[in-house]
N, C-alpha and C positions, 0 to 999 in steps of 0.2 A: 592471385599470382599464378595458380595452375591454369586458370581460364585464359589469362593473358599469354602464357607460354604456349598453350595449345593453339590459340588463335594465330600466334606468330608463326608456328610451324606450318599450319595449314595455308596461311597467306604466302609464306615463302615458297612452298611447293606450287601454289597457284601461279606465282609470278615467274619463278625460275624454271620450273620443270614442265609447266603446262598441265592440262587435265583432259580426260576423255570427254568431260562435260564442260561446256563453255560457261564462264561466269559473267556476272554483271558488275562492271566497274564504273564508278563515278570519278571523274577527274576535274578538279578545280585548281588550275595552275596559277602561279604568280607571273607577273609581266617580265618582259625582257629576256635576259639570258637564262633566267630561271626556267622559263617555258622552253627555251631552245634545248636545254639539257634534258628536260623531261619528255619532250616530243618523240624522240626515237623509241623509247620504251612504250609509250602510249600507242603509237602506230603499230608496233610489233605485236602488242597484246591484241589489238583489233584484227590484225592480219591472221592471227592464230585462231580466230573464231570467237573470241570473247566479245560480249556486247559492251562497248566502251562509249560512254556519254561524257563529252567535254563541255563544261559550262564556262563561258567567258563573257566579259563585258562587251557591249556594242561598240564602244570606242576603245581602240587599243593600238599600240605602236607595232606590235610584233605578233599578236595572237590572231588566229583565224582558223578556218576549217582545216582539218588534218585527215590523212588517208585512213580508211578502214574504221572511222569513228563517226558518231553522231554529235553534231555541235549545236548547243543551245546557247542563246544570248539573253542578256538582261540589260535594261536601260540604266544609264549612269548620268549623273548631273554635270557632265563635261563633254567637250568635243575632242576629237583627235588633235586638232590644232592647239587647243588649250592644254592638253596633256603634254604635247611636244614642248610647248613654251615652259610649262612648269618643270618638266624634267631637265630641260636645258639650263634653266636658272639654278636649279638645285645642284646639278653637276658642276656648273661653273663655280658656284660658291664653295663646294667641297674641294675641287681641284686647285682653286686659288688660295686655299687656307694654308697658313704657315704651320709646318709640322717639324720645325727644326729643333724644338725642345719638348720635353715631356709635358710641360704645362700647355704648350700650343697644341700638342696631339690630344690632350684631354679636352681642350676647347673644341677641337674638330670633332671629337667623339660626341660631345653634347650637341653640336650642330647637326650631326648625323641623326641623333635621336629625335630631334625636333622635326627634321624633314620626314623621317619615317613615320612619325605620328599620323601625318596626313595620309600617307600611303596605306597605313595599317587599317584604316577604317573607311576609306573612300568607296571601295567596292562592296564591303560587307553590308552596308546599309542598303545598297541597290539590290542585291540578291535576296537577302534575308527578309526584306520587307515586301518582296514580290510573292504574295500568297499563292497566286496561280502557279507560278513556276515551282515553288517549294512543294506544293501539293502534287505536281506532276512528278517531281523527283521522288517523293514518298511512294508513289504508285509503281515506280520501277522495281522496288524491293532490291536494292543493290546489295551485293555481297561485301563490298568494301569501297573505300574512297582513297584515292591517291591525290595528295595535295602538297603544297609547299608552305611551310610555316612562316616563310618570309611575309606572307599576307595571312591574317587570321581567319579570313572568310571560310576557307575549307575546313579548318578545325571546328569552327562553330557549327557549320553545316553537318559535319560528321556527328557531333554531339546531338544536334536536333533530330537527325534522321536515325540515330541509334545504330550506326554501322561502324565496323572497325576502321580506324584511321591509320593510313600509312603515309608517313611524312618523308618527302624527298628533300633533304636539307642540303643547301649549298653553303650558305654562311648566314649568320645572324649577328649583328653588332652587340646584342645584349646576351648572347649565348643562351637562348631560351632552351635549346636542346639539353644543355648541361643541367640547368635548373629544373626543368620539367621531369627529366629522367633520374635526377639525383645522382648523376654520373660524377665520379671523383675528378677533380681538376686541381691538383696541387699547384698552388701559386708559385712554388719554387722553380717549376720548370714548364708549366703550361701557360704560355703568354696569353693575355687577354687580347681580344680583337682591337685593331688600330693602334696597338702600342709600338709596333715595329720591333719588338723584342724577339729573341730566339730562345731555345730551351737552355742556353747557357748564359745566364744573367749574373751580373755582379750584384753586390749587396744593395746598391741604390735602385737598380732596376727591379730586383725582387721586392723591394719595399713598395715601389710604385705599383708593381703588378699585384701585390697583396691588397693595396688600397682599392685598385680597380676591381679586384675579385669581390671584395666586401661590398662595393657599390653596385655589383651586377644585378641583384634583385631590384634595386631602385631604378636602374636603367630600364629593365623590362617593364616595370610599373609605368615609367614615363612614356615608353613607346606604346604600350597597350592600354593606356588610360581610357580612351574612347572605345576601343575594342572590348574591354571588360564590361563597359556599360551596355554595349550592344548585345553581348553574349548573355548578360544577366537579364536583359529585357526579353530576348528571344526565348531563352530557356526558362524564364519566369522563376528564377532563383539566383541568389547571390553567388557569383562565380568569377573566375579569372582565366586568362588565356594559359597561364602556367599550369593551373589546376586541370584545365581541359586537356592540354597536351601531355600531362602526366599519364593519361590513359592510352597513349599511343600503342598500337599493336606492333608496329615496326618503324624504325628510322632507317631510311636509305641515306647514308652519308656520302654526299657527292664530292669526295676528295680522295686523295691517295697519299700515303705516307712517303711515297717517292718524292712528292713535291711539297708536302707540308710536314710540320713537326708531329712526331708520334705523341699520342695522349691516350689515357684510359678510355675504354668504350664499354657500354652496357651490353648484355647478351642480345637484346633486341635491336642493336645497331649494326647495320650491314654496310661495309664500305663498297661503293660502286664507282669509284673514281675512274674517269676516262671512258665510261660506257657510251657517251655521246660522240666520241671521236669518229671521224669519217674513216672508212676503210682505206688503207694506203693503196695508192695506185702505182703501177710499175714505173720505174725511172725511165726517162727517155734514153734511147740508145744512140750514142754518137760514134761515128767511125773514126 
């Protein structure tokens, strides 16, 4: 516990205050808006003189070279066109789902789990099985890794490379941040993802939320089933994503209580909501 707290303080100083001596940071982002939210921080760290290496798949919808960083790619068994078609079909299914009742929302939750099972392991196999690239990453001797737990690839890589992991969490349907950190989440006022509840629930809503809270570990097992297998194979020991993420040095929580409901946080959880917002421009002057 003392070691984790010390690592958290040092890493927080490294990210927020800077240092006279530049550090080495490995970045393994998740796709889409997850990378969009992380990119400004990554580029700023590179601009300040840190050696930042970003590792991304060869086929991607939104990821590419960024300023003040080194970009490395790894092959994946799909093309950009196939990825676009897959994402379009998945989003259409989710957006067309009936969410008018609690039962319908629960079914939508299950469908989301099934779609994310594919996302959770598709890139992990591509990077972690690339021995040449993994050896190259070892030779960098990184000080830390910044990654998004929405995809497990970064968490497994951090464990394999034995470097402190910093997670930049936007949202996760199974609430892996709560499970992994053992963060309190009272079912009476902390609504589960995709329930559409608020912190003021009636008796029925609290009952439904309690059931969803009890099912949360099984939801994570469902999402990370293949990822757990990959992690166990790469690390050569029986493990799980929840166990790996429990050793996080820091959680950067990408939300803000101004827009979302307040809930308990652990000491190594830092709220950074709004950090990727563009600087406001002056309003036009009209006579």
